[in-house]
C-alpha positions as semicolon CSV with decimal commas, in nm:
position;residue;x (nm);y (nm);z (nm)
1;X;-0,290;-0,035;2,082
2;X;-0,527;-0,286;1,952
3;X;-0,690;-0,022;1,719
4;X;-0,355;0,090;1,612
5;X;-0,274;-0,266;1,498
6;X;-0,607;-0,303;1,321
7;X;-0,541;0,023;1,144
8;X;-0,196;-0,084;1,042
9;X;-0,302;-0,429;0,920
10;X;-0,619;-0,342;0,734
11;X;-0,721;-0,013;0,597
12;X;-1,062;0,082;0,460
13;X;-1,044;0,017;0,081
14;X;-1,248;0,128;-0,207
15;X;-1,458;-0,129;-0,384
16;X;-1,253;-0,409;-0,552
17;X;-0,917;-0,305;-0,401
18;X;-0,681;-0,588;-0,370
19;X;-0,516;-0,676;-0,034
20;X;-0,182;-0,685;-0,202
21;X;0,038;-0,767;0,102
22;X;-0,162;-1,092;0,172
23;X;-0,192;-1,177;-0,202
24;X;0,183;-1,154;-0,256
25;X;0,278;-1,327;0,066
26;X;0,064;-1,621;-0,029
27;X;0,231;-1,636;-0,372
28;X;0,574;-1,600;-0,208
29;X;0,497;-1,903;0,005
30;X;0,381;-2,104;-0,293
31;X;0,700;-2,030;-0,505
32;X;0,920;-2,094;-0,206
33;X;0,755;-2,417;-0,161
34;X;0,822;-2,522;-0,502
35;X;1,184;-2,435;-0,479
36;X;1,228;-2,617;-0,145
37;X;1,053;-2,933;-0,278
38;X;1,276;-2,927;-0,576
39;X;1,580;-2,909;-0,363
40;X;1,477;-3,173;-0,144
41;X;1,397;-3,434;-0,405
42;X;1,622;-3,357;-0,708
43;X;1,916;-3,563;-0,582
44;X;1,722;-3,865;-0,483
45;X;1,545;-3,886;-0,830
46;X;1,873;-3,859;-1,009
47;X;2,015;-4,138;-0,797
48;X;1,712;-4,352;-0,877
49;X;1,748;-4,279;-1,251
50;X;1,416;-4,081;-1,261
51;X;1,318;-3,743;-1,398
52;X;1,477;-3,499;-1,151
53;X;1,208;-3,243;-1,216
54;X;0,928;-3,479;-1,148
55;X;0,800;-3,322;-0,820
56;X;0,904;-2,971;-0,950
57;X;0,681;-2,984;-1,243
58;X;0,370;-3,117;-1,066
59;X;0,394;-2,878;-0,769
60;X;0,464;-2,570;-1,001
61;X;0,149;-2,669;-1,208
62;X;-0,080;-2,686;-0,895
63;X;0,079;-2,360;-0,749
64;X;0,000;-2,188;-1,076
65;X;-0,368;-2,323;-1,078
66;X;-0,394;-2,235;-0,717
67;X;-0,292;-1,862;-0,779
68;X;-0,540;-1,855;-1,059
69;X;-0,816;-1,986;-0,829
70;X;-0,711;-1,751;-0,549
71;X;-0,750;-1,455;-0,773
72;X;-1,087;-1,567;-0,925
73;X;-1,232;-1,641;-0,578
74;X;-1,103;-1,302;-0,442
75;X;-1,296;-1,128;-0,723
76;X;-1,613;-1,285;-0,623
77;X;-1,840;-1,144;-0,351
78;X;-1,816;-1,379;-0,059
79;X;-2,167;-1,322;0,025
80;X;-2,258;-1,506;-0,297
81;X;-2,085;-1,812;-0,130
82;X;-2,425;-1,860;0,040
83;X;-2,553;-2,011;-0,307
84;X;-2,280;-2,262;-0,329
85;X;-2,263;-2,364;0,033
86;X;-2,526;-2,655;0,024
87;X;-2,376;-2,797;-0,305
88;X;-2,022;-2,777;-0,179
89;X;-2,124;-2,965;0,154
90;X;-2,305;-3,238;-0,042
91;X;-2,000;-3,273;-0,280
92;X;-1,771;-3,315;0,033
93;X;-1,984;-3,589;0,163
94;X;-1,986;-3,774;-0,159
95;X;-1,620;-3,725;-0,206
96;X;-1,543;-3,858;0,137
97;X;-1,777;-4,164;0,096
98;X;-1,657;-4,238;-0,257
99;X;-1,304;-4,278;-0,142
100;X;-1,384;-4,595;0,037
101;X;-1,503;-4,744;-0,285
102;X;-1,299;-4,570;-0,563
103;X;-1,007;-4,431;-0,366
104;X;-0,640;-4,549;-0,326
105;X;-0,490;-4,695;-0,022
106;X;-0,143;-4,590;0,096
107;X;0,057;-4,593;0,413
108;X;-0,238;-4,768;0,596
109;X;-0,498;-4,509;0,501
110;X;-0,751;-4,474;0,218
111;X;-0,776;-4,101;0,144
112;X;-0,700;-4,024;-0,208
113;X;-0,840;-4,059;-0,566
114;X;-0,581;-4,155;-0,808
115;X;-0,636;-3,970;-1,132
116;X;-0,321;-4,093;-1,299
117;X;-0,099;-3,782;-1,294
118;X;-0,223;-3,661;-0,962
119;X;-0,384;-3,772;-0,649
120;X;-0,677;-3,579;-0,493
121;X;-0,743;-3,580;-0,107
122;X;-1,106;-3,499;-0,049
123;X;-1,063;-3,445;0,322
124;X;-0,853;-3,128;0,260
125;X;-1,124;-2,966;0,042
126;X;-1,392;-3,060;0,302
127;X;-1,231;-2,837;0,575
128;X;-1,285;-2,541;0,355
129;X;-1,625;-2,643;0,235
130;X;-1,744;-2,694;0,608
131;X;-1,600;-2,350;0,707
132;X;-1,815;-2,190;0,425
133;X;-2,120;-2,403;0,529
134;X;-2,095;-2,309;0,891
135;X;-2,044;-1,940;0,812
136;X;-2,358;-1,937;0,592
137;X;-2,553;-2,124;0,848
138;X;-2,469;-1,874;1,111
139;X;-2,527;-1,572;0,887
140;X;-2,882;-1,685;0,830
141;X;-2,940;-1,656;1,210
142;X;-2,882;-1,291;1,297
143;X;-3,082;-1,330;1,611
144;X;-2,825;-1,589;1,747
145;X;-2,800;-1,964;1,769
146;X;-3,057;-2,162;1,959
147;X;-2,978;-2,495;2,106
148;X;-3,160;-2,659;1,816
149;X;-2,923;-2,461;1,571
150;X;-2,627;-2,587;1,771
151;X;-2,747;-2,942;1,750
152;X;-2,789;-2,906;1,380
153;X;-2,431;-2,771;1,343
154;X;-2,299;-3,055;1,546
155;X;-2,472;-3,306;1,309
156;X;-2,373;-3,112;1,011
157;X;-2,008;-3,143;1,123
158;X;-2,026;-3,498;1,275
159;X;-2,113;-3,659;0,939
160;X;-1,802;-3,557;0,747
161;X;-1,592;-3,596;1,057
162;X;-1,686;-3,959;1,102
163;X;-1,601;-4,020;0,733
164;X;-1,251;-3,851;0,781
165;X;-1,183;-4,040;1,097
166;X;-1,281;-4,373;0,916
167;X;-1,012;-4,322;0,647
168;X;-0,833;-4,253;0,892
169;X;-0,698;-3,908;0,884
170;X;-0,660;-3,778;1,242
171;X;-0,482;-3,460;1,159
172;X;-0,756;-3,331;0,938
173;X;-1,016;-3,446;1,192
174;X;-0,841;-3,238;1,454
175;X;-0,832;-2,935;1,234
176;X;-1,200;-2,965;1,147
177;X;-1,296;-2,974;1,504
178;X;-1,088;-2,679;1,591
179;X;-1,218;-2,475;1,304
180;X;-1,593;-2,537;1,380
181;X;-1,542;-2,504;1,761
182;X;-1,379;-2,154;1,711
183;X;-1,650;-2,059;1,473
184;X;-1,932;-2,157;1,709
185;X;-1,771;-1,951;1,983
186;X;-1,754;-1,639;1,766
187;X;-2,109;-1,712;1,651
188;X;-2,235;-1,676;2,014
189;X;-2,266;-2,033;2,145
190;X;-2,250;-2,012;2,531
191;X;-1,915;-2,079;2,685
192;X;-2,064;-2,340;2,921
193;X;-2,195;-2,535;2,633
194;X;-1,855;-2,521;2,456
195;X;-1,684;-2,636;2,774
196;X;-1,921;-2,925;2,794
197;X;-1,844;-3,013;2,424
198;X;-1,458;-2,999;2,509
199;X;-1,504;-3,230;2,805
200;X;-1,714;-3,480;2,607
201;X;-1,474;-3,471;2,313
202;X;-1,172;-3,542;2,536
203;X;-1,369;-3,835;2,701
204;X;-1,444;-3,963;2,368
205;X;-1,073;-3,978;2,275
206;X;-0,985;-4,152;2,589
207;X;-1,271;-4,409;2,528
208;X;-1,166;-4,456;2,168
209;X;-0,809;-4,539;2,285
210;X;-0,923;-4,787;2,541
211;X;-1,177;-4,935;2,314
212;X;-0,903;-4,998;2,038
213;X;-1,113;-4,774;1,810
214;X;-0,790;-4,576;1,692
215;X;-0,543;-4,747;1,471
216;X;-0,240;-4,896;1,622
217;X;0,005;-4,664;1,451
218;X;-0,185;-4,351;1,575
219;X;-0,155;-4,476;1,935
220;X;0,207;-4,563;1,864
221;X;0,280;-4,209;1,744
222;X;0,132;-4,063;2,050
223;X;0,301;-4,293;2,293
224;X;0,641;-4,227;2,107
225;X;0,582;-3,850;2,135
226;X;0,554;-3,893;2,524
227;X;0,873;-4,108;2,515
228;X;1,113;-3,923;2,305
229;X;1,408;-3,952;2,536
230;X;1,359;-4,319;2,610
231;X;1,632;-4,558;2,526
232;X;1,383;-4,833;2,488
233;X;1,449;-4,983;2,133
234;X;1,084;-4,977;2,047
235;X;1,060;-4,615;2,118
236;X;1,392;-4,530;1,953
237;X;1,246;-4,703;1,634
238;X;0,910;-4,518;1,655
239;X;1,093;-4,182;1,708
240;X;1,326;-4,246;1,401
241;X;1,158;-3,966;1,189
242;X;1,150;-3,698;1,456
243;X;1,510;-3,772;1,565
244;X;1,633;-3,732;1,213
245;X;1,420;-3,437;1,147
246;X;1,564;-3,254;1,461
247;X;1,912;-3,345;1,342
248;X;1,850;-3,204;0,999
249;X;1,726;-2,872;1,143
250;X;2,014;-2,845;1,391
251;X;2,262;-2,935;1,117
252;X;2,164;-2,623;0,923
253;X;2,329;-2,391;1,179
254;X;2,311;-2,008;1,116
255;X;2,343;-1,995;0,750
256;X;2,247;-2,342;0,630
257;X;2,429;-2,580;0,399
258;X;2,266;-2,415;0,083
259;X;2,001;-2,527;-0,162
260;X;2,054;-2,881;-0,303
261;X;2,305;-2,951;-0,018
262;X;2,296;-3,093;0,316
263;X;2,366;-3,458;0,408
264;X;2,027;-3,524;0,580
265;X;1,845;-3,399;0,285
266;X;2,054;-3,518;-0,004
267;X;2,093;-3,866;0,143
268;X;1,728;-3,905;0,225
269;X;1,770;-3,970;0,600
270;X;1,434;-3,793;0,681
271;X;1,127;-3,990;0,541
272;X;0,852;-3,794;0,359
273;X;1,074;-3,489;0,351
274;X;0,896;-3,342;0,044
275;X;0,554;-3,365;0,226
276;X;0,520;-3,388;0,606
277;X;0,883;-3,304;0,683
278;X;0,955;-3,029;0,434
279;X;1,048;-2,802;0,729
280;X;1,358;-3,007;0,791
281;X;1,480;-2,932;0,434
282;X;1,425;-2,556;0,506
283;X;1,625;-2,578;0,834
284;X;1,907;-2,772;0,699
285;X;1,950;-2,582;0,373
286;X;1,862;-2,235;0,466
287;X;1,972;-2,238;0,818
288;X;1,838;-2,041;1,116
289;X;1,829;-1,708;0,931
290;X;1,622;-1,861;0,632
291;X;1,397;-2,053;0,885
292;X;1,325;-1,737;1,062
293;X;1,234;-1,546;0,736
294;X;0,987;-1,839;0,642
295;X;0,841;-1,830;0,990
296;X;0,785;-1,459;0,974
297;X;0,618;-1,491;0,641
298;X;0,387;-1,766;0,774
299;X;0,304;-1,547;1,081
300;X;0,232;-1,251;0,852
301;X;-0,016;-1,435;0,653
302;X;-0,184;-1,579;0,969
303;X;-0,187;-1,233;1,129
304;X;-0,327;-1,061;0,822
305;X;-0,617;-1,330;0,797
306;X;-0,697;-1,271;1,172
307;X;-0,712;-0,889;1,135
308;X;-0,910;-0,907;0,819
309;X;-1,172;-1,118;1,004
310;X;-1,163;-0,886;1,289
311;X;-1,266;-0,594;1,046
312;X;-1,525;-0,778;0,855
313;X;-1,862;-0,622;0,840
314;X;-2,089;-0,923;0,891
315;X;-2,102;-1,260;1,068
316;X;-2,031;-1,452;0,750
317;X;-1,721;-1,256;0,668
318;X;-1,582;-1,291;1,024
319;X;-1,642;-1,652;1,044
320;X;-1,493;-1,735;0,713
321;X;-1,180;-1,555;0,805
322;X;-1,156;-1,705;1,148
323;X;-1,213;-2,060;1,004
324;X;-0,945;-2,010;0,748
325;X;-0,704;-1,853;1,002
326;X;-0,739;-2,150;1,239
327;X;-0,691;-2,388;0,935
328;X;-0,386;-2,214;0,824
329;X;-0,230;-2,142;1,176
330;X;-0,291;-2,479;1,334
331;X;-0,147;-2,651;1,018
332;X;0,176;-2,453;1,056
333;X;0,203;-2,506;1,430
334;X;0,141;-2,876;1,415
335;X;0,355;-2,937;1,106
336;X;0,657;-2,742;1,233
337;X;0,598;-2,864;1,597
338;X;0,606;-3,228;1,506
339;X;0,951;-3,179;1,319
340;X;1,083;-3,030;1,628
341;X;0,941;-3,278;1,866
342;X;0,704;-3,063;2,042
343;X;0,394;-3,206;1,874
344;X;0,297;-3,567;1,784
345;X;0,338;-3,675;1,424
346;X;0,001;-3,648;1,248
347;X;0,068;-3,602;0,880
348;X;-0,060;-3,242;0,838
349;X;0,120;-3,060;0,556
350;X;0,290;-2,732;0,594
351;X;0,075;-2,478;0,408
352;X;0,184;-2,396;0,061
353;X;0,542;-2,537;0,133
354;X;0,470;-2,912;0,143
355;X;0,427;-3,118;-0,172
356;X;0,070;-3,195;-0,259
357;X;-0,167;-3,067;-0,525
358;X;-0,484;-3,082;-0,307
359;X;-0,317;-2,885;-0,022
360;X;-0,195;-2,616;-0,255
361;X;-0,524;-2,567;-0,422
362;X;-0,713;-2,564;-0,087
363;X;-0,483;-2,316;0,085
364;X;-0,476;-2,074;-0,223
365;X;-0,860;-2,106;-0,241
366;X;-0,889;-2,046;0,128
367;X;-0,665;-1,721;0,084
368;X;-0,878;-1,616;-0,205
369;X;-1,193;-1,629;0,030
370;X;-1,013;-1,418;0,282
371;X;-0,917;-1,175;0,016
372;X;-1,271;-1,151;-0,104
373;X;-1,391;-1,054;0,249
374;X;-1,106;-0,801;0,259
375;X;-1,216;-0,623;-0,064
376;X;-1,558;-0,561;0,075
377;X;-1,470;-0,416;0,413
378;X;-1,499;-0,059;0,284
379;X;-1,851;-0,132;0,121
């Protein structure tokens, strides 16, 4: 059965053969995201007297640039990424450090560079750069990872991780830990050592909470998540976003209210609907049927990435695909989960559907890296 799935999902291709199912699925998600962002923001901008196409124009531009980047990266041999791994890693550290001096602060965090017409979030690019760096590091050690190598990997990850936590950006921190952890397992790190790291990491989170190292709003979000059904006014206020998000999704019914319609979306009851809570606009406007179609498209992309990684010929190809798969799949699970109240709110965008130029470029570039691996399976 497993072999049949592998044969179905990825066939041996001739040199430079494009994996069109994945390619067009990613483009389809990007275009859908542009439409949903426009439908979720147009009326609010009209009411405020602003350009109703403001978010549409910017997201469409970055989706267009992202598609170009995806195609260009897919044409490159992923094995040549080894040359760029160290420069990309250094650039990610400089970008993360520089944001504390040159970055812009918003919503209690300092994560962005304001370039006037757009804001760039370096932590999102860092996840992809670290995935490539770890894959290259492991590829250079075909005999396996020694304990010294594992220590170097941990240090290599800990430095950017500390800078991301400092911003603070808890969601991206979790994604980075999951990506590197999964890649270390596939690279051959002993399970007992990974279990030790998992326990140590869990204890570190508990210690950080009790020592007040986490921001108050981060603790409040988690506590509110555990008390969603409480009638305590404090918890009701903290769960305002999630409560309205669930109401919006439920209001969509089977067929949805239709694009540019829906009271929760049009009247702006759900905060940050174009970014963190774009799934609520999808649920209310497209309904259960439209939501299922979107979920199936997201699942198809994740499945395709996983199977390409499974069929890759070398360690580097497998690890790149695995890292991107975790990056994409967990982002989907966390974002959709928090709108439905099954995961705490962390601010992770829904890949290619949420508004954000940095996220669009990163996920398209990540898709291009997987496509590059796919093109060389038959070589």
